[in-house]
C-alpha positions, 0 to 999 in steps of 0.5 A: 936921664940927666939931660933929658931931665935938664932939658925936658925935651930931646931928640937923640941929635940934641943928647948926641951934641951936649954930651960931654964925652963923643957918642956914635949916633946910634949907641945913643939912638939905643939907650933912649930907645932902651929907656923907653922901652923900660918905663923911663922915657916917653917919646912922639914922632917929630918929622922923622925923628922920636922926640923924647921926654921923662917918664917921671921927674929925678925925684920921683924916680930917685924916690922909687930907686930908694923904695926898692931899695928899702923893700929889697933889704926887708924883704931879705929875711937873713938881715935883721930890719933892726940892723938896717933901721939903726943904720938908717938913723945913724947915717941921717944923724951923721948927715943934719940933726935936723933930717933927724927930726924929719924922718921922726915927722915921716913916721908920725905922719905914716902911723896916723894914715895906717891908723885911719886907713885900719879905721876905715 
């Protein structure tokens, strides 16, 4: 995915040539086909080969993964949401105090958005 994200569009041959470690053409082809079938890549025919491009940006992918992780942690009733939230706040504040302020702004924005939705 890193190579496709960095180039925008790539054929199997493009990826094989740019790999840090050598992989068989068919291995890369199978991997790209699986990523396509999972909806992570788009593809179009160009001559006799497929050209792949990302279905979403790296930021969108990271957002999706983070959302899935948090939803799965909150869905498990054996875990306390208090533990998850306090761990998140601790981790954010250890990284950078400005991130904690950013988190606070996002919480306020989400509360206003939810309030507007309830009024509709």
